[in-house]
C-alpha positions in Angstrom: -26.7 19.1 67.8 -25.7 18.2 64.2 -23.2 15.7 65.6 -26.0 14.0 67.7 -28.2 13.6 64.5 -25.1 12.3 62.6 -24.5 9.7 65.4 -28.2 8.6 65.4 -28.1 8.2 61.6 -24.9 6.2 61.8 -26.3 3.9 64.5 -29.4 3.3 62.4 -27.7 2.7 59.1 -23.9 2.0 59.3 -23.2 -1.7 59.5 -20.2 -3.9 58.8 -20.3 -5.6 55.4 -22.1 -8.9 55.2 -19.9 -11.9 54.9 -20.5 -12.3 51.2 -19.5 -8.6 50.5 -16.1 -8.8 52.3 -13.4 -9.2 49.7 -12.6 -12.9 49.2 -9.1 -12.0 48.0 -6.3 -11.6 50.5 -5.3 -8.0 51.5 -2.1 -6.4 52.6 -1.9 -4.7 56.0 -2.5 -1.2 54.7 -5.5 -2.4 52.7 -6.9 -4.1 55.8 -6.5 -0.9 57.9 -8.2 1.2 55.2 -11.0 -1.4 54.8 -11.7 -1.5 58.5 -12.9 2.2 58.5 -15.9 0.8 56.6 -16.5 -1.9 59.1 -16.6 0.0 62.4 -18.3 3.4 62.9 -15.8 4.4 65.6 -13.0 4.2 63.0 -15.3 5.7 60.4 -16.0 8.7 62.6 -12.3 9.3 63.0 -12.5 9.0 66.8 -8.9 9.3 68.1 -9.6 6.7 70.8 -10.7 4.2 68.2 -7.8 3.8 65.9 -6.4 0.7 64.3 -2.7 0.4 63.4 -0.4 -2.3 62.1 1.2 -2.6 65.5 -2.2 -3.3 67.1 -2.9 -6.0 64.5 0.4 -7.6 65.2 -0.3 -7.5 68.9 -3.7 -9.1 68.4 -1.8 -11.9 66.5 0.8 -12.3 69.3 -1.9 -12.4 72.0 -3.9 -15.1 70.0 -6.9 -12.9 69.3 -6.3 -13.0 65.6 -5.0 -15.9 63.5 -1.6 -15.4 61.8 -1.6 -13.9 58.4 -0.8 -16.0 55.4 2.6 -14.5 54.5 1.7 -10.8 54.6 -1.8 -11.2 53.4 -5.0 -11.1 55.4 -8.2 -13.0 54.5 -11.9 -12.4 54.9 -11.7 -14.3 58.2 -9.1 -11.8 59.5 -11.5 -8.9 58.5 -14.3 -10.6 60.5 -12.2 -11.1 63.6 -10.9 -7.5 63.4 -14.4 -6.1 63.0 -15.4 -7.7 66.3 -12.0 -7.0 68.0 -12.2 -3.3 67.2 -15.5 -3.0 68.9 -14.9 -5.3 71.8 -11.6 -3.7 72.7 -13.5 -0.5 73.5 -15.1 -2.2 76.6 -13.1 -5.4 77.3 -9.4 -6.1 78.0 -7.4 -8.2 75.5 -7.8 -11.2 77.8 -11.5 -10.8 78.1 -11.9 -10.3 74.4 -9.9 -13.5 73.9 -12.1 -15.4 76.3 -15.2 -14.3 74.5 -13.9 -15.0 71.0 -12.5 -18.3 72.0 -15.9 -19.3 73.5 -17.7 -18.2 70.4 -15.4 -20.1 68.2 -15.8 -23.3 70.3 -19.5 -23.3 69.3 -19.4 -22.0 65.6 -17.2 -21.3 62.7 -16.1 -17.8 61.8 -18.8 -17.3 59.2 -21.6 -18.2 61.7 -19.9 -16.1 64.4 -19.7 -13.1 62.1 -23.3 -13.3 61.1 -24.4 -13.6 64.7 -22.1 -10.7 65.6 -23.7 -8.5 63.0 -27.2 -9.5 64.1 -26.4 -8.6 67.8 -24.7 -5.3 66.6 -27.8 -4.4 64.6 -30.1 -5.0 67.5 -28.0 -3.0 70.0 -27.2 -0.1 67.7 -30.9 0.2 66.9 -31.8 0.2 70.6 -29.3 3.0 71.3 -30.4 5.0 68.3 -34.0 4.6 69.6 -33.0 6.4 72.8 -31.5 9.4 71.0 -34.1 12.0 70.1 -33.3 14.4 67.2 -33.9 18.0 68.2 -33.7 17.1 71.9 -33.1 19.9 74.3 -29.8 20.1 76.2 -31.6 18.9 79.3 -33.1 15.9 77.5 -29.7 15.0 76.0 -28.1 15.1 79.4 -30.8 12.7 80.7 -30.2 10.4 77.7 -26.5 10.5 78.4 -27.0 9.6 82.1 -29.2 6.7 81.2 -26.8 5.4 78.6 -23.8 5.8 80.9 -25.5 3.9 83.8 -26.8 1.2 81.4 -23.3 0.8 79.9 -21.8 0.4 83.4 -24.3 -2.2 84.4 -23.8 -4.1 81.2 -20.0 -3.9 81.5 -20.2 -5.3 85.1 -22.5 -8.2 83.9 -20.3 -8.9 80.9 -17.1 -9.1 82.9 -18.7 -11.5 85.5 -20.1 -13.7 82.7 -16.7 -13.8 81.1 -15.1 -14.8 84.4 -17.6 -17.6 84.7 -16.8 -18.9 81.2 -13.0 -18.5 81.5 -11.6 -22.1 81.2 -9.8 -21.9 84.5 -12.9 -20.7 86.3 -15.4 -23.1 84.6 -14.5 -26.0 86.8 -14.8 -23.9 90.0 -18.3 -22.8 89.0 -19.6 -26.3 88.1 
């Protein structure tokens, strides 16, 4: 039960750094990977499913999710993109993540996107934290888990359909 309380606390308090607090000096790959553990609670909690490696970052660049580094250095903008990518890749494919990020960047710059991302993350983490009861019985925890799983599935279905609708090649068909 201690892990449940720890998760609830992290959902209530752990947030990515605000734009202004992200280093404004360029970082090397190993510094970026180390920094990202502060940006995403899945990485912070040492979840084996949620790792970030230099190969993954290079793949994000190759697939167009992440802008190319300047030499071997990564900027504040790279950190912002990676913060969102690390979370989104847990529920979306690379293509779907690219569609979402591309659409977001069509309507705002990276700073505005990142502030919006953090606002949405804060709202959603607080909602989930509100569902988790400290000192809940095993039966109550099972019911909470069921509710969260069904809700996650419904949200994933809706998200994927929305992303299909805003995918450039599908936009014209839907208009």
